[in-house]
Each structure stands twice: as structure tokens, then as C-alpha cells.
N, C-alpha and C positions, 0 to 999 in steps of 0.2 A: 764109771764112777771112781773104780777101783785101779786103772792105771796106774802107771810111774808115774807119766807127765801128769795127768789129774793131781794127783797125791802131791806133788811137787807144787804145783799153781796153789794145790790147798793149803799148803803148810807155809806159803807166802800171805794167804787169807788171813790164817791162824794166827800170823806174827802183828798183820796191821790192827787185827780185831781185839787182839789180847791188848796191845797199846792202848788202844780206843778204851777197852774195858777198864784198864788202871787209869786212866786219867779222868774217869766218868764223876759225875756227882750224883745225888739219888734224887731222884721226880717222879716216879709214878709209877712203881710196880710193872716193870719191863713190859711195857704197852708193845709189844713185838710182832704181833699177829692180826688181821684182819682184812677187810675186802678191801680189793685191789687200789682202790682211791689211796689207800692209807701208806705212808712208807715206811716199811719195817724195820726193825733194829734189837737189838739186843743188849742187855744190861751188867752190870755187875755184881760179885756174888759177895754174901755177906762175912765177915772176919770171923765173927764168934757169936753175934748177938743175933737175934731173929729180927729184932726192929728195923734193922737196915732195909733199905727202899736205892731203888736205883735210876739211873737218867739214861732210858735208852734213845732219845731223841738225839745226843752227843754221838751213838755211834750208829750209822747207817750202814746197811747191808747190802749186799748186792740179792737183786731178784732174778731166781732162775725161771727161765720161762718154757722150758722143754721138758720132756719126760727123760729122767736118768734111766741111764741101761740096767737092766733088771741084774742083780746081784745075788749072792748066794743066801745074805739077809733078807731080802724082800721076796716074799710068796705072792701069790693069787689065788683065792681060794671063792668059792661061791656058796654065800649065807643064809638062811633065812630065819637067823635069828635077830632078837629084837635089839634097840638101841640103848646103851647102857643108863640113858636118860633120856626123858621126853625134854622136847626141847619148849614147848609151851602147853598148860592146857588145852589151849585151843587150834592145837595146828597135831591133825591127824596123820600126818604125812613121818614114814619113820627112813631118816635118809639112811640106814646101815639094813634096810630091809631087804633090797636086791643083792646083786652080785658084789661081792667087796674083795677087796685086799688087803693084808698085813705090811705092814715095815717096820724091821728090827734095826736098832744104831747099831753102828760098828763093833760097839763096847758090848754088847748083845746084853745091856741092862736094858731098856724101853721096846716095848713092841705098840704100835698102832693099828686100829680096824678103821678103814676108809673106805668109801663106793670104789669100785672099781673103773671109774671114769678121773679120779683123781690122780695127781703124781705127787711120787714123794721123791726129794732128793737129797744126801748127804751134802753141805755147801762148803762143810768146814771140818776135815779129820787128819789128826795127824798120829799114827799109830807107832811113830819111833818115840813121839816124847809124853810124859804125862805130864798136865796141867796142874789144878788147884786140886792139893790133896789126892794123891794117887788117878785124878778122874781125866781122861783123855778131854780134850777140847772138841766136841761134836755141835752144829749147828744142822739141824735138819728142817726142808723146807715143804711144807704142805700146801697145794693148791688145787681148786675144784677144775672141770674141764674148761670153763670158762674163765680163767683165772678170776673169778671175782672173790672168791675165798681163800685166804690164808691163816696158816697155823706156821709158828718159830717155836722150836726146842732148842734149847741151848743148853750145854754142861760144861762142867769143867772154869768155872769163871773164877777168877780172884775175889778178893775183898773191896768193899767199899766203906767210905766213912758216912755215910746219908745225912749229908751235911744241904744237898738240895733243895731247892725251891718244891712245893708239890700242889697240884690242882686242888680246887674244892672238890671234895665229894659229895654230888646232889643226893643221891640213892646208892642204895645196892638194889638192883632191880629183879636178882637170881640169886640164889645160892640154896646148892644142893650139898650133901655130905656123900662122898666117895667111899664108902666103907670096903671095896674089893679091892684099895691100892693098900700096900703095907705102909706101915708108918715107921720112921726110924724112933724107935723108943729106948735106946740107950743110954749108958750114963752122959754120953759127952754130944748126944745130939742139940742141935742149936736149932732146928724147924720140929720141934716135938708138937705133937695133938693130931688130930686127927683130919684126915686131904678132904677136902672142897673144891669143889666148881662155882665160881662165881661171876657174877658181871655186875659192872658198877659205873654207872654215868657219874663223868668225870666233867669238871667246869672250869677254866682256863679262868686266871684270875691275873692282877696287876705284876706278880711273882712270874709268873709261868706263860704268859701271852707271849712272848717271842721264841718262845720253844719251836724248834722246827716239828716235833710233834705235833703240836696244834697247828700250825701252819695258819693264824690269822682264823681259825676257826674259832667257835665259843666251846662247842662240846664235843667228846669223846666217850665211847664205851669201851672200858676194859674189860677183856676176857682172861679168867685165870683159873689155874689148878695149884693150889698153894697149900702149904700144911699152917692149919687154924689152932694158935694156941690155945692152950684148955680156957684162959680166961678171958679170952677175946670174942666179942658177940660176931658171926658171921655174915649179920647182916647189918652192922654198926657202920656210922659215917664220922665219929670224932675220929681224933689222932690214933686211937687205936687200931683201924684200917690196915695204916700204913706198916703194923707189926707182922699182916702175912702176906707175903709176896712172893715166896718160892717153895720147890718141894724138893726137900731134903732128903739124897741119895745114903743106903748104908754106905759104911766105911768100908771103902777099898781093901784089899788084903794089906796089912802092914801100917793101916792108919786108925787113931782113935775116932778119928770125928768123920762124918759123912760131910758130901759134897753138895752144896745145893744145885738146884736145875732149876732152868725159868720156863714154864710152860704159860705161854701167854697170847694176847693178841688186841688188836684194837680194833673197832670199827668207827671211822671217822664220817662227819657230820655232812662232809660231803655225800659220800657213798651210801649212810643212811636216806639222804635228801633222794638220791635217786633211786634208791633202791624202793623206798615206801609213797613216794609222791607227796611227803609231806615236807613241814620245815622244822628246824630249831630242836626243841625237846621233845616237840610230836614227834618227828621222824626218828629221833634215837631212841625213844621209848616204846615205836610201831616197829621198830626193826627186828625186836625180839619175837615176833609172829611171821618172820619172812622165812622161806627155805634156807635164804643161805644162812642165816643163822643157827637153824635148826642143823644142819652141815657141821660147821663150826662147834656147836657145841658137842655133837655127838662124836666128832674125831677125837676132842679133845679129852672127853669123858673116858671114851675108850682104851685109854692107856693100861698096861701092863707093864710090870714089873720084877725081872729076874733078880731077888734077892741073893747076894753072894753067901 
């Protein structure tokens, strides 16, 4: 992953990815990680307004299916600590109770804890060039051993105009504040407000039905770690839902503003139905009680941030 050849390939991927990001219109909260039946993608970053949203369906990315070579930034450890947040009141299993490993991004900013059986890979990184507001463009993919679950984190992305179509928000199925994650509360912060974990059930409408993200299906489960503006209800389903869709990093050295990071994923309707044995909306709601979802939730909520 850290070889010169790999980084040369990654520079090419970055150029293509950034080009896609600059052209994408907003639609749905960085729907970029989920069960393997979902097509993963990334999204554009806001210019100065926290109300912008993204269209990850317009920017598909490769899925890495092999474990990356170990790096100095990736360490493995055993732990008996509890998961940062329980996946469900009805689920006793702690996805992080057994042997775990940690992954730190190349920039050293983010660290996640995930089961020993999972893999993490840096899909895109350019150590020579800085992207948006001095933040390196990084894209990290997490997968479980069976490649049934994916979570994608993306940093250093440019602005979007937030004028794209959006799906309907059926309901926020889970919402929990993550007070251990630092908040960028500076004078120029665009993503001010506490950090929340949120899982929302989205439904396609006539404006979004042809999106590659829905791919002819009716429902998606959107899973995120986001900054929540102080005046926004974390469980609200009105238009204010789209005002929280990224996590803002503290400013890089020499910059006034912090750059946004997308920490998000999806569970497709097909994947939910296969996992639960149910159909439609029933399957989407029932997937929250599965081990697959519990693992995804625990890994996303384990994020630690090294503030500059």
C-alpha cells in the first residue's frame, strides 16, 4: 500500500475521483458504505455552508477485496473493552469485545478500531499534494471477513452547490450523540455542533429513482457520523435533515477553516432482505438488529481524532 508503484496508481485514482467530485450534484448524505450488495461511492465537500449535500451515486469507486499490507500506521491489538455504542437494545453481542485492530490514516488524523477479522485499506492517498483547505485527499475502506459489510471514510474533498435531487426521509431509526469525538468550534467552523451517529431510512421518489445509488430499489439505509447544528433535531425528517451530513476537521496549519470529512455508508434493500429474510421496509428496519449492522455501527462510532 505504501510502495511507490501503489502511490502512483493512487495519484491517478485521486485525479479521477476529484474530477468526479467536482462535477457531482448533491443528493443524499454521502451514501458510501454498507453491505456488499451496495455500490460504494464518495461525495463532494461543502464550500462554506453546512447545509450542502452530496451525490455519491455519481462517483463510484473501486472496492478493495484483499487485505492490505501492514503499515506503520496500522496496528493490531487485543482488547476486552466495550463497544463505544451498543448496536441495539435487543442485541447483546459486542462487535469489539474480542480481538481488535486499529487503523490510522496516513495523515495521522483519524483512528478507528475494528474486529481482528476485518481489513482496512487506503484506497487513495497523495502525500505530495494537498487538496481542500490543506487536507490530503484520503479514502479508506473497511470490510468484514466475508465482505458483507463496508464502511468508507473520505477526506479533503472540494465544494458542492447542494442543488441536486434528494430522496424522501422516511424516518431516523437511530440517533446517538458521540461526545468523545472533538468538535471544531472555531470562529470559522462550518460544521459546528456536536457529533452524532445517525441511521436514517430513505425512500426513492420520482426525482431520485433513476439514481445509480437506488438502482431500481425503493429503500436505502443511510448510516453516518456527522456534525449536528445546534438548532437541528437529530431525529428530524424535514428539510433540516440535510443540514447535517459531514464531520468537520479542525483547520490544518496555515488555514482558517476546517475541512469536511465524509463518514458514511448505506445498506441496500437487496442486502437487507437477504440478511433478514423479510421484504421492503420491514427488512430495512429489521436489519438494525443484525450482527452485520452492529459491526458497522461499532466501527463507525469508534472514531478517534488527533486534533492539530
